[in-house]
N, C-alpha and C positions, 0 to 999 in steps of 0.2 A: 522883384518879387512887391514888393508894398508897392508898388507902383500900378501892378498888374493886380492884386488883389483890391486895392482902393477902385480901380477900373471894372471890375466887374458888380461891386459894393453898388457904385452909382449908377451903372446900367442896370444892377435888378431896381433898385428906387426908381428909378425913372420909367421902366417899366409897367411895376407894380400902382406907380401913381395914374395912370391912364384906368387900371380898373380898379381904382379908388371910389365910393360914390360921397361926394358931397354931402350927403346928407346925413349918413351912419358913419363913415370913416374909415367903412370896414372895408374888405376886398370883397368885390360882387363879378364872377364869373365861372362859368361852366367850359372842359373840353368843349371843338367843336374839329370833329374829323377832318385830319389834312387843312384845316384853318388858322391850326392854333386855337386861341382863346375868345370867348365873344363874353358881351355885357350877360349877367344874367341874374336875376334874385336871388340864387344861389350868394352863399357866404360860407365859405370853407374853412374849417377849424385849423387841419393843417397849414395851408397855405396863410390864411392869418399870424398864424403863431409865427411859421418864416419869416413873414412880414417884419415882426416884431422883432424878431433877432436880427433880421440885415438893418433895421431902424438903430439898432442900440450899435452894431458891427459900424455904422458911418462911422461915430465916434463927433459927429455934429452934435450939439446941444439939443438945438431944436429937433432936431430930428429922435434923438434919443431917450428926450420927455415924450415924445408921441408914441415911442417903442414900448414908453414903461406904462402907459396910459393905454394904450392897446391893449397890452396884456394884460391886463389888470379887468380890463373890461369881460378878456376873455375868459379869465376865470370862474367866470360867471354861472357860465354856460356847460361847466363839470357836473355828471351827473350826482346831483347828491340823494337821489331816492335809496329807499329801503330794497331793491330789487338789486337782478343780477346785475343789471348796467353800472352800478354805485362804483363810482371814480373813472369811466369812460368817460368817451368827450365824443359828439356829436359829426358825423361828417359834415354838416350844413348848420351854423347856427340854428337857421330855420327848422329843424329838424329835434333842435332841442326840448322833452329830455331826450328822446327816442335816440339810440348809439346804432346805426345798423349795420354797419364794419364792427367786428367784436372784437380785432385787434387794430384800431385806431390807437388806443392806449400805445402801441408802441413805439409809432413813428411822431406822438407826442411828448414822450418821455424822451428820446432823442435831443427835439427841440428844448426841454425844459432843463436835461442836464446842460445842453450849449449856453444854455443863458444865466445861469446858478453858478458852474463852476467859471465862464468868463467875468460876468458882471457881478457879480455878489457883492463888491465896494458899490457897486455903484448905486443897486435896488436900495427904497429906502425899508427902513424895518418892517412897517406892514405889509407892502406888498411882497418882500422875501420871505417873511413869513408864512403867506398867502399861498405862495407858489412851494415853497417846501412839501404844505399841508395838503399840495395837490398833487405833488407828486407820489408822496404817501399814497394817497389814496388811490392814485394810479397804479404804482406797485401792487398794494394790496388786491387791487381789480384781476392786475395780473396774473398772480399768485394763483387765485381762487379760478382763475382762467383756464391756466395749466393744469392744476388739479383734477378740472369736469373732464379738459378734453385730452388728457395726458396719452389714451394710446391712439390715437390720432393724428398729434402734432408731427409734422414734419421733421427732419434733423436742424435745419435751418433754421424753424423757427425758436426752436429749445435751444439753438446757440446765439440767438438777437436776444434772447430774454434771459440766459448765462452773463451775458457781456452786460444790457440792464442791470442786474441782479449785483456783479460785480462793480462797475461803477459809481451804483446809488449804495453799495454799502464802503467805496473809498471813500465818498463827496460827503456823507450826510450819517453815515453809521448805520443805514439803516439794513435790517437784518437779514441775512441771504436766504432766499428760499427755495434755490433751484435742487439742490441738494435735500429737501423732505420731498422732492416729486419724484426726482428720477433717479433711477440706479447709479450706481459710484463707476461704473466701464462707461457710461455715458455722459459723466460728469468727467472724467480724467480727459477724454478725447479731446475737451472742450480745454481743460486747463493745458495741454499741450500746446495749443496755440499762440499766438499773440497774443501779450497781455492786452485785455477789452479796454482800458480804460477809456478809447474811443469805442461807442459803440458801433456793433456791424451794422 
């Protein structure tokens, strides 16, 4: 199993290298129907954060250092303005500070959770602190978004938010917020499911 996982990681990094710009060191691409991916000025935040995680998972020193540098650079693109998007992330770095996807934070928090939980001993103190603060800001954004749209949110999105809330409570002792937004019977149906340490 370890050999298979190593192979997947190596293949993933090899594919990502073909999409990586020598000028910016970010992945630049966009989906191309029935043709996979093609080069583009777009620099997707999610895929670049996943690339940072992949580099860390390789456990190769040079890759891990590159992954931490990439992560550090990405954190600068989180919305910090005093508006409804504060704490969320842009779809593409070129869109910053605009956050076109209101639930982008769902996916980014899943990636950051994996990095913090698996590599907290590897990250230097300053980067770790920046990442924790970024997660907390994203969690506050998520809480605000859930409160604003609570009447129209799908059960699946509520469950994802519940898993994120529980996971970061265990990881960072960040206050749980789902119980303050949704009725008790809604929460109980999620609590009966599998322990959400790994995010939905």
